[in-house]
Phi, psi and omega in degrees: 000136184287137176287144178245144180292142182298322182301320180293325180295310187291332182264000177288157184228084171291147180290156179298326180294322178292316178301313182298317181297315180297318184291319179299323177292318183294319182270355179059043179262164180268148184264065178249165187229027180290159184284167182294146173289143179265001181266072182284181179282171180295145185254137173259112186293336180269347182068020184270357178081021177290152184291142175213131185263352181289158179247353181261128184263124176286344183262359184261095181246093183047062191275027180273013173105025176298135188283148178276157181279350184268160173053062181286357184290345180260051178289169183302140177277162182290351179279359179085016182285336174065040179293129181277166183295275171235006179031206191316137175292171184300330182290347181245339189260348182227351180115268183262121181275162178287150183289330182266327180078142181265358180077199181300149179295138181258311182259127178246153185235127176226179180232131178298151185298332181255009182286137178251155175257122192253129164277107197277168183237164176221147176291148177237108183160234184289151179259147180303314183277322192256342177057216185290348178283355187296328177092305179200111175279166197295136168297146178229167178293338174300321178294318178294321182294340182285351180292122183288349178279350180295141173235006185291135175283117183249358182283335178222093184296345179283338182235061187290139172216166181080188182209175177240094188288327185260080189296335181260011181298133180086343177267318179221160171249150186232079180294143181299126177078002181234164178290148178293154178228152179288145175279131177257133179253020175294131183240350184201196182277266183245126190303316185297340182270357183278158182293141180290134176202144182298135173295147182100346177267166178295121185290146173283174180303129180079008183255149184283138172282166178251136179229159177297144186274075179208139008267090177248162198196157168048065184286148163235118182243135185205159169272150181221146177287356178281346182239156180215198187262170171264153174238117182053039177079004181255127179295129179275152183304128177069021184239230187298161186244319188255231184236164174129347174077014178213168178294129181284161168261152181256142176232135171251134184222136165293133176244116188222083168294125192307120175060025180235315187196173173202145178199170170260122179252135179250135180216168174226156181230138177252004179232036175062037169096002180283324176225154185230152176245127183292137180241302187216151161243122183227163176051047180284143180281315180244073182288162172277095185292345180277348183257117186293342181261313191280341190219017183079080190294137173234125185298335183255357186272144172241008184287129178257354185079008181273144170300162185298323180224168179297332183264009184240178176238178180280151179274199182299149187279087176209135172235132185310124178077002182243198179292139003264358187297331184292340179255014176082011180261141175288164180295161183227194181295169190281350171229033179259074178262227178250134182215192179057048185295138172222158176229137169244128172261111178286142178284154173065029183255015174103291179213175186296334181283305189288344180262006182262137178234131179260133180242135180225140174276132173279111186271016177299123183265006172287166181276147174298131180298133173073014182256129177235131358291167183304130182226126178293146179303318184297332181249004182231339184274158173294172172280149171278141183224135180231125174284120186274072185290342184247017181302139180213176181292337177268334182229080182300326171263118192308133184216091188289336180049039181295147181239149172231159180294331182284323183230084184298138175078007181303134181242118195271007177223004182294325180235162176298318181298316183286332176291323179284342177232079182302162181304130180300130178081003180285116178247000180259109181048054179295145177282126178246115180257122180235178172239146181293158178230130175107343176276136186265117180041054189289131173265350178150157175277121187281315183196158182244126173282119181298134174286128179308137183305327181294339181270351180293129185261172182296157185298338184267000180242156179301148183283161173288156179298143173249132180259138180230155162264134173223161181252125174266128176242126179252106184297127180054033186289336184274355178228011177220155171066200185289344181264004183302142182245167174295155181303328181295342180255014177250146183290142165281180175300134184287135177294334180285322189233345185078007182267159172235131181237137183244014180286154172247133172238131177238136171271127185233158173259147174206159177233156175213148174246345183236001177084350182243313181264128183241151172248116181284134182251001176110176182278131176284159184247142170105340184280323181206165177232103183295352180260352187282142171244009180285128181291349178260009180241172182250121180261320185236149177236141180272146182278051171208128178204177178229125178266138177242117172277090196301315182261354180079011182231018176063027178258343181212120183251137169252153182217118167271133184214172173234146185213175179197181181206200185297343175304326187264332183065034183208123182285359175293346169063065188243025186275321187204162170254129182237185181214138180218166178223156180210152174254352186223011181073337186261321183253124187238145173242124180270127179253331173240098181257200186291337180273340180218063194278167167292317176210157184208155167289182184299152185291155178234136171230125182173183182291134178284135176300327178274095174100336175088350180290152179291141183219145173248126181232122357282154179274340176243135182302137180293156177300316180263117181301137180294135179248155181302326186279356168228026184280356178232349170208141184203122178190183176064059178285132176220129191232151172229162183275133172270311176203181186300346180236010181222139174242143172260115182255127176250140184207177180242148180211158175238145169271354181223161179296322181212147178302336179301333183277335184196102185288357182250007184221059180209158175052060177256134175274135179238166180208145177209147176264124182256145174260129182238147178224150180252128180304133181085003180099175181100168181225170181294137175296152176301141178085006178252131358284168185227087197282351179231005183076032178284144177237000000 
């Protein structure tokens, strides 16, 4: 079978009817259209995951997506996206409703008739900050797809056949009789000095090519005071970096080539997220230790981060005397580094650099040493936190790149190992890596409530508290320990994947004044029900969302989030993107749930675990039409403002349930422009959303 290029796959546009037909065949589901069963699982009003043995849900009121009478302004768009008005009320679309209720929906989301959903691209070559000194810019699935030995069918990810024999192709080269070396995609000197040309076109000499943004994952997109605009095409001092004539947005992305490596990649976009320019690779799990710039140089190391052979992947993540052994953790899987990046900008801390804190989840799946019962590091350890004292417009994630005479070119944040062992004798902006205190089993910081500008204090005084939403994940919590639930409240094998998941996820509030120590304020109500087995309800929430201060005065909050349930058998919560509102941060009402979502993976029709009646999910067409490249996983929505009535939403998607099934169709970054309206008139205040609390 002939290999197909990945770019063609991701940009192809199969019709929704074809996708649905293929998926129903793939999942062996029945093509019926009866409404959702109303006999849901027992509901936990607090969302805390307490055990409940009842089978009748008080919160399930015809939850198959009956439309609400409020907010008719978000009617279906002419593109056929079928965005519902506010569809199911919170009591039907998410499981447990808030006790106070947010009342009628205020912010509505639609899609313009000519709006497209984009599988986005990133330049591959020189970095804005590091230029030709970068050593190796990120490998992409486009590079892997170029291997002529591939036989994998990539035109229809639902009916995958063939294989990818050379798993390390494009990542490393394997010369006969010599050690493997990393492939470098540096193409020129310094990116900012290159001639402007649209990404996606044939590059001129010395110009960077454009590749599909995969395998990238879990985006955080934000505006920053470190960047500004261009004037007549000329970059202003301390402002914009690339091209486009406006202040760029910054994106942080997990970069995870399957079973080979993991890192945090920083990029910027000048067209509101449709295309990206590479800036930095930091906190890499498997750095090229032989390269003094790209990977945290070690004078005695010969490790390149390459798998042993072209046909293999990396083994457990351990280097003698380095991460993870240096912090007392046992080794873990081959792409279990640090991920789920978030940033908090503390108010009143002087400038954008010294007040920024980066948070990362340690994805090590080994058990915490000496902890009983056995608890995986990823679900039991605190988050890692780094104060970004050296953040700049060229290096949004602080990268001091300090040098010593003994180890020339040492870069103290490029790898996890070098960040944990800063350069000896470095007294200039040393990297300090700490762990958070007070967050309970954190899976990641979901969103940051912006501190009102009036509350920001002077640089010489302690900052005002910052409030965050974060997700607590309790591994195997519904069938073990004090949180164990009745069998009726545990998922059966998922029809999508055949998996069973017993994790509990709770969305919680917390505050911090110093970025390290947090005070937990409890589980929020209304976003999910950890006890539900109803396919029309939300059991799990993902630790990435976007908060909207709708009126700009902290009286009404909107939240874009992603969630899932027993249909998926995975607590990563990748089934749909939804929308909710709150007046007090604690009690939420969901207006776009799994039955009437903002976006969704491919539809399912079959018997509901709750009651057995046939159900179609979603029952109302999503606002954003489902695309092949996110038809089996979809999550991590993060948005920035385009203008007072439009948001640019960036998210992650898979064309397959797991990369194991198709190495050429996973972890693709997507983007779409949403139209938003406020009930009664009005538009979004300037600076909304504000994803890191920047002022």
